[in-house]
Backbone as a chain_set.jsonl record, in Angstrom:
{"seq": "MKIEDRLVEEAHVLLHPVRFRIVELLAEKPMHINAISNALGEDRRLVSYHLQALEEYGFVDSKYEISEEPKSKGKALKIYWVTDKMEEVISEIKKKI", "coords": {"N": [[-63.638, 231.508, 63.158], [-65.168, 228.511, 63.624], [-63.922, 224.776, 62.455], [-66.248, 223.156, 61.493], [-68.118, 225.273, 61.299], [-67.662, 226.834, 59.31], [-67.534, 224.2, 57.181], [-70.137, 223.699, 57.131], [-70.712, 226.085, 55.95], [-69.733, 226.196, 53.608], [-70.392, 224.381, 52.229], [-73.012, 224.821, 52.163], [-73.255, 227.07, 50.246], [-72.137, 225.669, 48.028], [-73.979, 223.483, 47.688], [-75.98, 224.975, 45.718], [-78.534, 224.731, 43.944], [-77.606, 225.785, 40.785], [-75.395, 226.512, 41.116], [-74.223, 223.997, 41.555], [-74.689, 222.794, 39.444], [-72.986, 224.217, 37.644], [-70.502, 223.592, 38.321], [-70.589, 221.248, 38.077], [-70.222, 221.547, 35.195], [-67.961, 222.785, 35.24], [-65.84, 220.476, 36.228], [-65.822, 219.091, 33.938], [-64.458, 220.409, 31.749], [-62.248, 223.474, 31.42], [-64.282, 226.549, 31.219], [-65.596, 229.32, 29.088], [-67.668, 232.382, 30.799], [-70.03, 232.623, 28.86], [-70.011, 230.141, 27.505], [-70.502, 228.772, 29.853], [-73.415, 229.68, 30.422], [-74.76, 229.387, 27.845], [-74.583, 226.553, 28.252], [-75.897, 225.76, 30.664], [-78.429, 227.192, 29.829], [-79.063, 229.338, 31.317], [-79.179, 232.885, 32.37], [-76.984, 235.156, 31.738], [-76.005, 236.787, 33.633], [-77.0, 235.789, 35.94], [-75.518, 233.441, 36.101], [-72.828, 234.656, 36.343], [-73.163, 235.88, 38.547], [-73.392, 233.339, 40.567], [-70.803, 232.325, 39.72], [-68.969, 234.219, 41.087], [-69.559, 234.175, 43.642], [-68.664, 231.236, 43.884], [-66.192, 231.853, 43.232], [-65.292, 233.045, 45.229], [-65.408, 231.686, 47.75], [-63.51, 229.846, 46.518], [-63.628, 227.488, 44.655], [-64.124, 227.542, 42.118], [-61.509, 228.841, 39.979], [-59.984, 231.248, 38.035], [-58.953, 232.842, 34.636], [-57.21, 235.017, 32.394], [-57.856, 234.33, 28.925], [-56.408, 234.549, 25.707], [-58.68, 234.153, 22.921], [-59.251, 231.708, 20.373], [-61.482, 230.826, 18.854], [-63.367, 230.914, 16.248], [-65.528, 233.263, 16.409], [-65.15, 234.827, 18.309], [-62.049, 235.177, 18.246], [-58.679, 236.25, 19.021], [-59.846, 237.518, 21.55], [-60.063, 238.489, 24.431], [-60.74, 236.49, 26.984], [-62.463, 235.293, 29.903], [-61.51, 232.216, 31.492], [-62.997, 229.895, 33.349], [-62.816, 227.48, 35.693], [-62.674, 224.192, 37.955], [-61.689, 223.675, 41.312], [-59.667, 222.212, 43.556], [-60.593, 222.351, 45.897], [-63.523, 221.216, 46.181], [-63.601, 218.601, 46.101], [-62.019, 218.405, 48.809], [-63.951, 219.75, 50.184], [-65.751, 218.043, 50.056], [-64.972, 215.543, 50.821], [-64.09, 215.995, 53.938], [-67.175, 216.608, 54.909], [-67.833, 213.581, 54.088], [-66.287, 212.525, 56.451], [-67.574, 213.696, 58.569], [-69.792, 212.673, 58.896]], "CA": [[-65.094, 229.872, 62.533], [-64.969, 226.665, 63.772], [-63.873, 223.955, 61.039], [-67.359, 222.239, 61.334], [-69.131, 226.07, 60.978], [-66.503, 227.039, 57.816], [-67.618, 223.388, 56.456], [-71.634, 223.84, 56.681], [-70.995, 227.616, 55.085], [-68.937, 225.73, 52.421], [-71.525, 223.37, 51.327], [-74.194, 225.705, 51.742], [-72.549, 227.343, 48.773], [-72.005, 224.457, 46.745], [-75.228, 222.892, 47.081], [-76.884, 225.98, 45.22], [-78.37, 223.955, 42.363], [-77.01, 226.444, 39.786], [-73.698, 227.092, 41.597], [-73.645, 222.867, 41.623], [-74.378, 222.734, 38.098], [-71.755, 225.225, 37.086], [-69.045, 223.337, 39.212], [-70.309, 219.927, 37.156], [-70.049, 221.61, 33.803], [-66.318, 222.703, 34.992], [-65.585, 219.66, 36.202], [-65.797, 218.319, 33.152], [-63.795, 220.641, 30.984], [-62.822, 224.708, 31.875], [-65.155, 227.576, 29.838], [-65.809, 230.816, 29.246], [-68.98, 232.362, 30.732], [-70.815, 232.29, 27.86], [-70.54, 228.605, 27.46], [-71.531, 227.707, 30.842], [-74.688, 229.97, 30.265], [-75.357, 228.383, 26.764], [-75.1, 225.018, 28.454], [-77.526, 226.004, 31.575], [-79.502, 227.321, 29.905], [-79.367, 230.467, 32.348], [-78.935, 234.247, 32.223], [-75.475, 235.299, 31.705], [-76.132, 238.049, 34.675], [-77.004, 234.993, 36.839], [-74.055, 232.58, 35.952], [-71.901, 235.674, 36.437], [-73.337, 236.292, 39.823], [-72.748, 232.434, 41.364], [-69.461, 232.41, 39.342], [-68.399, 234.998, 41.876], [-69.507, 233.254, 44.834], [-67.942, 230.28, 43.877], [-65.066, 231.59, 43.163], [-65.266, 233.385, 46.216], [-65.312, 230.771, 48.006], [-62.095, 228.684, 46.094], [-64.446, 226.342, 44.177], [-63.302, 227.748, 41.007], [-60.554, 229.708, 39.84], [-60.461, 231.703, 36.005], [-57.645, 233.447, 34.617], [-58.016, 235.476, 31.099], [-56.712, 233.641, 27.841], [-57.336, 235.224, 24.533], [-59.928, 233.222, 22.215], [-59.176, 231.351, 19.233], [-62.492, 230.529, 18.317], [-63.725, 232.164, 15.004], [-66.397, 233.957, 16.475], [-63.977, 235.819, 19.232], [-60.892, 235.198, 18.011], [-58.09, 237.556, 19.506], [-60.624, 238.922, 22.343], [-59.549, 238.154, 25.84], [-62.043, 235.683, 27.835], [-62.139, 234.667, 31.013], [-62.124, 231.08, 31.484], [-63.084, 228.995, 35.379], [-62.316, 225.727, 36.132], [-62.894, 223.96, 39.376], [-60.463, 223.624, 42.139], [-59.374, 221.028, 44.226], [-61.225, 222.579, 47.099], [-64.514, 220.884, 45.973], [-62.942, 217.454, 46.289], [-61.863, 218.599, 50.135], [-65.171, 219.736, 51.057], [-66.893, 216.775, 49.948], [-64.121, 214.536, 51.697], [-64.6, 216.709, 55.104], [-68.874, 216.302, 54.573], [-67.967, 212.071, 54.549], [-65.895, 212.164, 57.589], [-68.306, 213.961, 59.851], [-70.969, 211.596, 58.618]], "C": [[-64.601, 228.623, 62.97], [-64.856, 225.705, 62.747], [-65.664, 223.795, 60.784], [-68.686, 223.756, 60.681], [-68.859, 226.74, 59.279], [-67.507, 225.974, 56.799], [-69.193, 223.272, 55.984], [-71.823, 225.302, 55.899], [-70.67, 226.99, 53.475], [-69.857, 224.927, 51.595], [-72.737, 223.96, 51.025], [-74.331, 226.172, 50.382], [-72.693, 226.418, 48.118], [-72.983, 223.908, 46.266], [-76.433, 223.671, 46.482], [-77.309, 224.888, 44.105], [-77.721, 224.687, 41.246], [-75.725, 226.582, 39.783], [-73.371, 224.96, 41.154], [-73.81, 222.68, 40.273], [-73.245, 223.008, 37.217], [-70.511, 223.878, 37.544], [-69.081, 221.942, 37.937], [-69.588, 220.256, 35.74], [-68.452, 222.006, 34.053], [-65.626, 221.423, 35.232], [-65.212, 218.812, 34.956], [-64.498, 218.899, 31.893], [-63.796, 222.353, 31.661], [-63.51, 225.325, 30.746], [-64.981, 228.463, 30.443], [-67.436, 230.964, 29.789], [-70.101, 232.16, 29.942], [-71.198, 231.004, 27.094], [-71.326, 228.374, 28.301], [-72.868, 228.505, 30.813], [-75.519, 229.432, 29.374], [-75.825, 226.889, 27.333], [-75.869, 224.814, 29.441], [-78.451, 226.039, 30.961], [-80.125, 228.676, 30.822], [-78.974, 231.479, 31.97], [-77.784, 234.215, 32.2], [-75.02, 235.919, 32.983], [-76.146, 236.971, 35.869], [-76.225, 233.821, 36.849], [-73.014, 233.345, 36.218], [-71.921, 235.59, 37.834], [-72.792, 234.591, 41.268], [-71.38, 232.055, 40.897], [-68.428, 233.221, 40.617], [-68.47, 234.526, 43.315], [-68.798, 232.072, 44.912], [-66.544, 230.275, 43.848], [-63.939, 232.159, 44.276], [-64.169, 232.86, 47.291], [-63.832, 229.792, 48.041], [-62.699, 227.769, 45.499], [-63.959, 226.536, 42.791], [-62.271, 228.814, 41.091], [-60.694, 230.472, 38.535], [-58.909, 232.557, 35.772], [-58.199, 234.258, 32.522], [-57.176, 234.654, 29.739], [-57.058, 234.282, 26.452], [-57.496, 233.793, 23.475], [-59.171, 232.873, 20.944], [-60.032, 231.104, 18.655], [-62.658, 231.334, 17.063], [-64.459, 233.602, 15.461], [-65.707, 235.314, 17.715], [-62.638, 235.674, 19.031], [-60.148, 236.291, 18.105], [-58.617, 238.203, 20.644], [-60.002, 238.123, 23.591], [-61.172, 237.728, 26.73], [-61.44, 235.215, 29.263], [-62.685, 233.242, 31.482], [-61.915, 230.573, 33.118], [-63.104, 227.463, 34.922], [-62.323, 225.368, 37.607], [-61.561, 223.627, 40.09], [-60.126, 222.388, 42.64], [-60.3, 221.007, 45.56], [-62.951, 222.016, 47.012], [-64.753, 219.852, 46.803], [-62.645, 217.754, 47.985], [-63.1, 218.561, 50.818], [-66.23, 218.308, 51.232], [-66.252, 215.646, 51.235], [-64.346, 214.846, 53.34], [-65.863, 216.364, 55.648], [-68.872, 214.691, 55.261], [-67.355, 212.003, 56.01], [-66.651, 212.733, 58.713], [-69.612, 213.44, 59.448], [-71.445, 210.526, 59.156]], "O": [[-63.672, 227.934, 62.551], [-65.816, 225.742, 61.977], [-66.199, 224.386, 59.845], [-69.682, 223.568, 59.983], [-69.676, 227.004, 58.396], [-68.155, 226.454, 55.869], [-69.544, 222.895, 54.866], [-72.874, 225.618, 55.34], [-71.267, 227.295, 52.442], [-69.929, 224.947, 50.366], [-73.415, 223.78, 50.013], [-75.188, 225.849, 49.559], [-73.727, 226.432, 47.45], [-73.209, 223.703, 45.073], [-77.599, 223.293, 46.603], [-76.459, 224.266, 43.469], [-77.094, 223.858, 40.586], [-74.991, 226.738, 38.807], [-72.363, 224.663, 40.513], [-72.749, 222.283, 39.791], [-72.718, 222.307, 36.354], [-69.74, 223.451, 36.686], [-68.168, 221.63, 37.173], [-68.699, 219.582, 35.219], [-67.648, 221.628, 33.201], [-64.735, 221.181, 34.418], [-64.358, 217.928, 35.018], [-63.778, 218.115, 31.274], [-64.793, 222.756, 32.26], [-63.46, 224.899, 29.592], [-64.547, 228.713, 31.568], [-68.316, 230.156, 29.491], [-71.08, 231.543, 30.36], [-72.171, 230.77, 26.377], [-72.469, 227.949, 28.134], [-73.715, 227.784, 31.342], [-76.655, 229.036, 29.637], [-76.849, 226.249, 27.093], [-76.604, 223.827, 29.401], [-79.389, 225.263, 31.145], [-81.315, 228.952, 30.972], [-78.211, 231.327, 31.016], [-77.276, 233.192, 32.657], [-73.896, 235.702, 33.437], [-75.358, 237.185, 36.79], [-76.38, 233.136, 37.861], [-72.0, 232.668, 36.385], [-70.892, 235.275, 38.431], [-72.176, 234.674, 42.33], [-70.721, 231.414, 41.717], [-67.32, 232.797, 40.947], [-67.485, 234.518, 44.053], [-68.275, 231.801, 45.993], [-65.78, 229.368, 44.18], [-62.72, 232.032, 44.397], [-63.02, 233.156, 47.618], [-63.257, 229.251, 48.985], [-62.176, 226.729, 45.9], [-63.34, 225.591, 42.301], [-62.149, 229.563, 42.06], [-61.733, 230.212, 37.928], [-58.032, 232.779, 36.607], [-59.157, 234.01, 31.791], [-55.958, 234.479, 29.735], [-58.258, 234.477, 26.261], [-56.763, 232.817, 23.317], [-58.457, 233.748, 20.455], [-59.698, 231.032, 17.473], [-62.054, 232.398, 16.929], [-64.141, 234.723, 15.063], [-65.956, 236.52, 17.704], [-61.979, 236.217, 19.917], [-60.52, 237.316, 17.534], [-58.144, 239.296, 20.957], [-59.455, 237.037, 23.398], [-62.202, 238.359, 26.967], [-60.295, 234.887, 29.577], [-63.856, 233.012, 31.783], [-60.964, 230.807, 33.864], [-63.385, 226.723, 33.979], [-61.99, 226.216, 38.435], [-60.521, 223.354, 39.49], [-60.403, 221.426, 41.923], [-60.669, 219.994, 46.153], [-63.663, 222.489, 47.898], [-65.528, 219.786, 47.757], [-63.389, 216.968, 48.571], [-63.426, 217.772, 51.705], [-67.011, 217.834, 52.057], [-66.837, 215.138, 52.192], [-64.782, 213.911, 54.012], [-65.874, 215.848, 56.766], [-69.438, 214.358, 56.302], [-68.027, 211.346, 56.806], [-66.407, 212.286, 59.834], [-70.575, 214.075, 59.878], [-72.397, 209.944, 58.635]]}, "num_chains": 1, "name": "protein.A"}
């Protein structure tokens, strides 16, 4: 795949409104899916779908952590955060403009 084709595909993934809002949230701080869903006011399944796409393309990463929050203390929660990929894609787009 040519770099231009890859860039268009990645930009398309990132520019979906829900995905972009997820990335904006995660740029502020790592969060688990319930917190993301609540912050966006979106269904958890929809958020999960978009997180999978973002993770597949390398915009977000995740790992399981044991929760210290009172409601979920001791449970393993999958925490998501943004990677450097977003900045790389934006930088590449700016070079092409």
